Phi, psi and omega in degrees: 000139180291147173292130184232141171243131177260131180227154180188195187231181180279351180204167177249004177224139180205145181299338179276357183245085178294130181224135174272129178085211184295129185293318180293319178299319178294317178300320183293350173277346179258317185230157182245019175203158176207147172281132177269069184284333185296333182290347175292326186266329180202139178276123182287167173289150180301323180295331175293318179294323175300322178293323176300316180296320182293337182267000185227154176287159181300334181266006172291145185247124168256129170254104194264122182278134176295149179298150180297336175302321182283313189271322187257318182279314180265347179053043173075004183252138178064040185241020184304314182294312180298322181292316179300317180295320180294314180295324176296320179295322183277351186307324181299341179291333180057229182292346178294334177283092185292326179200145169271121194250118175259106175266111187266150182291161183295342178277353181275101188246193182305326181292346182262003185295336175297321178295322178295316179297318179295321178300316179300323182296336181271002182267152177299142178298141176085358180289125180291130188233146176217140183231133174245122178250153182229004178286129185303329184299329180294341183255343184245344182245113183298325179294318179295318179297318180295322178297315179296318180298324178294317179297316179293320183297328181298333182243009179067033181271150178264148174265117184267115175277143171244101186272107179247016185298325179289321178302322183263006185287339181213160180302153180301135182255001183199164175302324180294318178293321179299316180295317179299317181294332180283343185249335186268151179288146176249098187223159177298151176290138178232128186240006183280130175262143179258341186228184177278000182227067180295148178234129182236137170245121183239130181247122179260208184234180175299319181287111183299323182292325175294323177297315181294316179299324182286344183265008183306318179302319183286327175299312181293319180293319179296318178298320179296317178301317179298319179295331179280355181091008177280167183234081187281156172232129183234129179248133181255128177240147166226169184306317178251357177063007180298326183260003189293328180295315178292322180294324177300318178292323179295320176301314179302317180298320181292321176296322182294334176293334178267335180232081187300336181281359180297131180296144179288152169284159178295154175277118182291142176285146177288133177288144178291139180294145179287141179231168179273349185232000000 
């Protein structure tokens, strides 16, 4: 089997990405993974998820975010019914659901790890899991980080870093950067993988070259993971995300210069030009 790197964006549709036909099918010609952020705000109908599966190959990766009702409003407690319904809705994705992703609020700290452990106990065995934490102590206190790693390790869950260090490295240069800085977490970069399938979220800037310069650490780390036999997934963000699809492919190309045996991404079909008739 060819060595593969999965790359993608925070969404599969953008006004800057003209696509003929189904938007997800078109996106999947550019990238082979996507963040399922929409499920945080609303749970789709099962037939919608079936359509997602029909538009993608079996090895396409969805990293599906748990609804905010589960993670932010209930803080992982008393959510058995909501969780069963959500997993049933996502079932048509099959192997495409690379990980069930719990993005926890910044107030969810070391004292809440018992709730996380209890939540894991209620999940089906073998479900691929990923957790993103935003409480500063997990990044500044070695004991807190070790506690979290132990909880994650018991179920083989991955710790998802969201690297915004480049976004915050200089003052905002545009309204889009200012808005991104007001919404995204400002935390130290973390590059340690816990499993064979690390997941990285990297946030750049309006300036593509600044974004590229800032991801050097991740290019090298991703190449190292691939050499170790791991199967990483890397998501590229920018303030308005207009260039993120192209940047994801560029990231893949840069890793491939270090790992020549890396399988190529598909060649995207050209979108038909828009006409008035």
